[in-house]
Chimera marker file (.cmm) of the C-alpha trace (Angstrom):
<marker_set name="trace">
<marker id="1" x="5.770" y="-0.998" z="-24.204" r="1" g="1" b="0" radius="0.5"/>
<marker id="2" x="4.565" y="0.222" z="-20.815" r="1" g="1" b="0" radius="0.5"/>
<marker id="3" x="4.151" y="-2.665" z="-18.443" r="1" g="1" b="0" radius="0.5"/>
<marker id="4" x="1.287" y="-3.193" z="-16.023" r="1" g="1" b="0" radius="0.5"/>
<marker id="5" x="3.263" y="-5.768" z="-14.082" r="1" g="1" b="0" radius="0.5"/>
<marker id="6" x="6.339" y="-4.325" z="-12.400" r="1" g="1" b="0" radius="0.5"/>
<marker id="7" x="7.407" y="-7.447" z="-10.541" r="1" g="1" b="0" radius="0.5"/>
<marker id="8" x="8.632" y="-10.544" z="-12.334" r="1" g="1" b="0" radius="0.5"/>
<marker id="9" x="7.886" y="-12.807" z="-9.383" r="1" g="1" b="0" radius="0.5"/>
<marker id="10" x="4.408" y="-13.383" z="-8.046" r="1" g="1" b="0" radius="0.5"/>
<marker id="11" x="3.442" y="-12.728" z="-4.448" r="1" g="1" b="0" radius="0.5"/>
<marker id="12" x="2.089" y="-16.233" z="-3.779" r="1" g="1" b="0" radius="0.5"/>
<marker id="13" x="5.057" y="-18.158" z="-5.134" r="1" g="1" b="0" radius="0.5"/>
<marker id="14" x="8.696" y="-17.765" z="-5.960" r="1" g="1" b="0" radius="0.5"/>
<marker id="15" x="8.143" y="-18.859" z="-9.578" r="1" g="1" b="0" radius="0.5"/>
<marker id="16" x="9.639" y="-16.574" z="-12.180" r="1" g="1" b="0" radius="0.5"/>
<marker id="17" x="7.295" y="-15.560" z="-15.001" r="1" g="1" b="0" radius="0.5"/>
<marker id="18" x="8.730" y="-15.660" z="-18.506" r="1" g="1" b="0" radius="0.5"/>
<marker id="19" x="8.486" y="-12.607" z="-20.758" r="1" g="1" b="0" radius="0.5"/>
<marker id="20" x="5.814" y="-14.132" z="-23.010" r="1" g="1" b="0" radius="0.5"/>
<marker id="21" x="3.734" y="-15.037" z="-19.932" r="1" g="1" b="0" radius="0.5"/>
<marker id="22" x="3.884" y="-11.443" z="-18.710" r="1" g="1" b="0" radius="0.5"/>
<marker id="23" x="2.930" y="-10.199" z="-22.188" r="1" g="1" b="0" radius="0.5"/>
<marker id="24" x="-0.103" y="-12.473" z="-22.244" r="1" g="1" b="0" radius="0.5"/>
<marker id="25" x="-1.009" y="-11.410" z="-18.700" r="1" g="1" b="0" radius="0.5"/>
<marker id="26" x="-0.949" y="-7.754" z="-19.747" r="1" g="1" b="0" radius="0.5"/>
<marker id="27" x="-3.231" y="-8.520" z="-22.705" r="1" g="1" b="0" radius="0.5"/>
<marker id="28" x="-5.623" y="-10.451" z="-20.433" r="1" g="1" b="0" radius="0.5"/>
<marker id="29" x="-5.752" y="-7.523" z="-18.002" r="1" g="1" b="0" radius="0.5"/>
<marker id="30" x="-6.899" y="-5.217" z="-20.816" r="1" g="1" b="0" radius="0.5"/>
<marker id="31" x="-9.491" y="-7.427" z="-22.553" r="1" g="1" b="0" radius="0.5"/>
<marker id="32" x="-11.067" y="-10.880" z="-22.707" r="1" g="1" b="0" radius="0.5"/>
<marker id="33" x="-8.421" y="-13.343" z="-23.808" r="1" g="1" b="0" radius="0.5"/>
<marker id="34" x="-8.133" y="-17.002" z="-24.737" r="1" g="1" b="0" radius="0.5"/>
<marker id="35" x="-4.570" y="-18.249" z="-24.289" r="1" g="1" b="0" radius="0.5"/>
<marker id="36" x="-3.538" y="-21.119" z="-26.571" r="1" g="1" b="0" radius="0.5"/>
<marker id="37" x="-0.081" y="-22.507" z="-25.835" r="1" g="1" b="0" radius="0.5"/>
<marker id="38" x="1.609" y="-25.907" z="-25.876" r="1" g="1" b="0" radius="0.5"/>
<marker id="39" x="1.439" y="-28.218" z="-22.869" r="1" g="1" b="0" radius="0.5"/>
<marker id="40" x="3.768" y="-27.140" z="-20.076" r="1" g="1" b="0" radius="0.5"/>
<marker id="41" x="4.194" y="-23.530" z="-21.217" r="1" g="1" b="0" radius="0.5"/>
<marker id="42" x="2.393" y="-21.928" z="-18.272" r="1" g="1" b="0" radius="0.5"/>
<marker id="43" x="-1.246" y="-21.316" z="-19.228" r="1" g="1" b="0" radius="0.5"/>
<marker id="44" x="-2.382" y="-22.145" z="-15.696" r="1" g="1" b="0" radius="0.5"/>
<marker id="45" x="0.363" y="-19.950" z="-14.238" r="1" g="1" b="0" radius="0.5"/>
<marker id="46" x="-0.838" y="-17.026" z="-16.378" r="1" g="1" b="0" radius="0.5"/>
<marker id="47" x="-4.411" y="-17.606" z="-15.191" r="1" g="1" b="0" radius="0.5"/>
<marker id="48" x="-3.290" y="-17.720" z="-11.556" r="1" g="1" b="0" radius="0.5"/>
<marker id="49" x="-1.327" y="-14.469" z="-11.937" r="1" g="1" b="0" radius="0.5"/>
<marker id="50" x="-4.415" y="-12.879" z="-13.532" r="1" g="1" b="0" radius="0.5"/>
<marker id="51" x="-6.716" y="-14.045" z="-10.733" r="1" g="1" b="0" radius="0.5"/>
<marker id="52" x="-4.189" y="-12.891" z="-8.136" r="1" g="1" b="0" radius="0.5"/>
<marker id="53" x="-4.004" y="-9.430" z="-9.721" r="1" g="1" b="0" radius="0.5"/>
<marker id="54" x="-7.808" y="-9.154" z="-9.910" r="1" g="1" b="0" radius="0.5"/>
<marker id="55" x="-8.173" y="-10.357" z="-6.303" r="1" g="1" b="0" radius="0.5"/>
<marker id="56" x="-5.681" y="-7.733" z="-5.119" r="1" g="1" b="0" radius="0.5"/>
<marker id="57" x="-7.615" y="-5.024" z="-6.978" r="1" g="1" b="0" radius="0.5"/>
<marker id="58" x="-10.884" y="-6.290" z="-5.509" r="1" g="1" b="0" radius="0.5"/>
<marker id="59" x="-9.426" y="-6.326" z="-1.994" r="1" g="1" b="0" radius="0.5"/>
<marker id="60" x="-8.295" y="-2.716" z="-2.408" r="1" g="1" b="0" radius="0.5"/>
<marker id="61" x="-11.785" y="-1.740" z="-3.586" r="1" g="1" b="0" radius="0.5"/>
<marker id="62" x="-13.381" y="-3.632" z="-0.684" r="1" g="1" b="0" radius="0.5"/>
<marker id="63" x="-11.249" y="-1.770" z="1.844" r="1" g="1" b="0" radius="0.5"/>
<marker id="64" x="-12.219" y="1.533" z="0.191" r="1" g="1" b="0" radius="0.5"/>
<marker id="65" x="-15.910" y="0.560" z="0.135" r="1" g="1" b="0" radius="0.5"/>
<marker id="66" x="-15.873" y="-0.429" z="3.799" r="1" g="1" b="0" radius="0.5"/>
<marker id="67" x="-14.197" y="2.842" z="4.687" r="1" g="1" b="0" radius="0.5"/>
<marker id="68" x="-17.007" y="4.779" z="2.986" r="1" g="1" b="0" radius="0.5"/>
<marker id="69" x="-19.794" y="2.639" z="4.477" r="1" g="1" b="0" radius="0.5"/>
<marker id="70" x="-20.381" y="0.618" z="1.300" r="1" g="1" b="0" radius="0.5"/>
<marker id="71" x="-20.742" y="-3.130" z="0.879" r="1" g="1" b="0" radius="0.5"/>
<marker id="72" x="-17.968" y="-4.951" z="-0.999" r="1" g="1" b="0" radius="0.5"/>
<marker id="73" x="-18.955" y="-7.166" z="-3.946" r="1" g="1" b="0" radius="0.5"/>
<marker id="74" x="-17.782" y="-10.759" z="-4.141" r="1" g="1" b="0" radius="0.5"/>
<marker id="75" x="-16.240" y="-12.284" z="-7.258" r="1" g="1" b="0" radius="0.5"/>
<marker id="76" x="-15.774" y="-15.874" z="-8.362" r="1" g="1" b="0" radius="0.5"/>
<marker id="77" x="-13.011" y="-17.282" z="-10.571" r="1" g="1" b="0" radius="0.5"/>
<marker id="78" x="-13.747" y="-20.468" z="-12.522" r="1" g="1" b="0" radius="0.5"/>
<marker id="79" x="-11.413" y="-22.774" z="-14.467" r="1" g="1" b="0" radius="0.5"/>
<marker id="80" x="-13.017" y="-24.845" z="-17.235" r="1" g="1" b="0" radius="0.5"/>
<marker id="81" x="-11.113" y="-28.027" z="-18.033" r="1" g="1" b="0" radius="0.5"/>
<marker id="82" x="-11.762" y="-30.539" z="-20.807" r="1" g="1" b="0" radius="0.5"/>
<marker id="83" x="-10.870" y="-33.961" z="-19.398" r="1" g="1" b="0" radius="0.5"/>
<link id1="1" id2="2" r="1" g="1" b="0" radius="0.2"/>
<link id1="2" id2="3" r="1" g="1" b="0" radius="0.2"/>
<link id1="3" id2="4" r="1" g="1" b="0" radius="0.2"/>
<link id1="4" id2="5" r="1" g="1" b="0" radius="0.2"/>
<link id1="5" id2="6" r="1" g="1" b="0" radius="0.2"/>
<link id1="6" id2="7" r="1" g="1" b="0" radius="0.2"/>
<link id1="7" id2="8" r="1" g="1" b="0" radius="0.2"/>
<link id1="8" id2="9" r="1" g="1" b="0" radius="0.2"/>
<link id1="9" id2="10" r="1" g="1" b="0" radius="0.2"/>
<link id1="10" id2="11" r="1" g="1" b="0" radius="0.2"/>
<link id1="11" id2="12" r="1" g="1" b="0" radius="0.2"/>
<link id1="12" id2="13" r="1" g="1" b="0" radius="0.2"/>
<link id1="13" id2="14" r="1" g="1" b="0" radius="0.2"/>
<link id1="14" id2="15" r="1" g="1" b="0" radius="0.2"/>
<link id1="15" id2="16" r="1" g="1" b="0" radius="0.2"/>
<link id1="16" id2="17" r="1" g="1" b="0" radius="0.2"/>
<link id1="17" id2="18" r="1" g="1" b="0" radius="0.2"/>
<link id1="18" id2="19" r="1" g="1" b="0" radius="0.2"/>
<link id1="19" id2="20" r="1" g="1" b="0" radius="0.2"/>
<link id1="20" id2="21" r="1" g="1" b="0" radius="0.2"/>
<link id1="21" id2="22" r="1" g="1" b="0" radius="0.2"/>
<link id1="22" id2="23" r="1" g="1" b="0" radius="0.2"/>
<link id1="23" id2="24" r="1" g="1" b="0" radius="0.2"/>
<link id1="24" id2="25" r="1" g="1" b="0" radius="0.2"/>
<link id1="25" id2="26" r="1" g="1" b="0" radius="0.2"/>
<link id1="26" id2="27" r="1" g="1" b="0" radius="0.2"/>
<link id1="27" id2="28" r="1" g="1" b="0" radius="0.2"/>
<link id1="28" id2="29" r="1" g="1" b="0" radius="0.2"/>
<link id1="29" id2="30" r="1" g="1" b="0" radius="0.2"/>
<link id1="30" id2="31" r="1" g="1" b="0" radius="0.2"/>
<link id1="31" id2="32" r="1" g="1" b="0" radius="0.2"/>
<link id1="32" id2="33" r="1" g="1" b="0" radius="0.2"/>
<link id1="33" id2="34" r="1" g="1" b="0" radius="0.2"/>
<link id1="34" id2="35" r="1" g="1" b="0" radius="0.2"/>
<link id1="35" id2="36" r="1" g="1" b="0" radius="0.2"/>
<link id1="36" id2="37" r="1" g="1" b="0" radius="0.2"/>
<link id1="37" id2="38" r="1" g="1" b="0" radius="0.2"/>
<link id1="38" id2="39" r="1" g="1" b="0" radius="0.2"/>
<link id1="39" id2="40" r="1" g="1" b="0" radius="0.2"/>
<link id1="40" id2="41" r="1" g="1" b="0" radius="0.2"/>
<link id1="41" id2="42" r="1" g="1" b="0" radius="0.2"/>
<link id1="42" id2="43" r="1" g="1" b="0" radius="0.2"/>
<link id1="43" id2="44" r="1" g="1" b="0" radius="0.2"/>
<link id1="44" id2="45" r="1" g="1" b="0" radius="0.2"/>
<link id1="45" id2="46" r="1" g="1" b="0" radius="0.2"/>
<link id1="46" id2="47" r="1" g="1" b="0" radius="0.2"/>
<link id1="47" id2="48" r="1" g="1" b="0" radius="0.2"/>
<link id1="48" id2="49" r="1" g="1" b="0" radius="0.2"/>
<link id1="49" id2="50" r="1" g="1" b="0" radius="0.2"/>
<link id1="50" id2="51" r="1" g="1" b="0" radius="0.2"/>
<link id1="51" id2="52" r="1" g="1" b="0" radius="0.2"/>
<link id1="52" id2="53" r="1" g="1" b="0" radius="0.2"/>
<link id1="53" id2="54" r="1" g="1" b="0" radius="0.2"/>
<link id1="54" id2="55" r="1" g="1" b="0" radius="0.2"/>
<link id1="55" id2="56" r="1" g="1" b="0" radius="0.2"/>
<link id1="56" id2="57" r="1" g="1" b="0" radius="0.2"/>
<link id1="57" id2="58" r="1" g="1" b="0" radius="0.2"/>
<link id1="58" id2="59" r="1" g="1" b="0" radius="0.2"/>
<link id1="59" id2="60" r="1" g="1" b="0" radius="0.2"/>
<link id1="60" id2="61" r="1" g="1" b="0" radius="0.2"/>
<link id1="61" id2="62" r="1" g="1" b="0" radius="0.2"/>
<link id1="62" id2="63" r="1" g="1" b="0" radius="0.2"/>
<link id1="63" id2="64" r="1" g="1" b="0" radius="0.2"/>
<link id1="64" id2="65" r="1" g="1" b="0" radius="0.2"/>
<link id1="65" id2="66" r="1" g="1" b="0" radius="0.2"/>
<link id1="66" id2="67" r="1" g="1" b="0" radius="0.2"/>
<link id1="67" id2="68" r="1" g="1" b="0" radius="0.2"/>
<link id1="68" id2="69" r="1" g="1" b="0" radius="0.2"/>
<link id1="69" id2="70" r="1" g="1" b="0" radius="0.2"/>
<link id1="70" id2="71" r="1" g="1" b="0" radius="0.2"/>
<link id1="71" id2="72" r="1" g="1" b="0" radius="0.2"/>
<link id1="72" id2="73" r="1" g="1" b="0" radius="0.2"/>
<link id1="73" id2="74" r="1" g="1" b="0" radius="0.2"/>
<link id1="74" id2="75" r="1" g="1" b="0" radius="0.2"/>
<link id1="75" id2="76" r="1" g="1" b="0" radius="0.2"/>
<link id1="76" id2="77" r="1" g="1" b="0" radius="0.2"/>
<link id1="77" id2="78" r="1" g="1" b="0" radius="0.2"/>
<link id1="78" id2="79" r="1" g="1" b="0" radius="0.2"/>
<link id1="79" id2="80" r="1" g="1" b="0" radius="0.2"/>
<link id1="80" id2="81" r="1" g="1" b="0" radius="0.2"/>
<link id1="81" id2="82" r="1" g="1" b="0" radius="0.2"/>
<link id1="82" id2="83" r="1" g="1" b="0" radius="0.2"/>
</marker_set>
């Protein structure tokens, strides 16, 4: 399977992503995804890696837009938690 994520460690932390977390991240990058895993298996970590990837893409687009005289769009990430 071709991988979208070449690095196993994230840029923001030194945490090491497990193979199943990277698989789920790749799925989430391709389509809307709801991740259901047991407590402590890294759902939040997967979400953070996804947001980090999307933010990096957005930053690259913003730099390109500014270079061509365009206005960058802003995005918002939201976590919903049932407490």
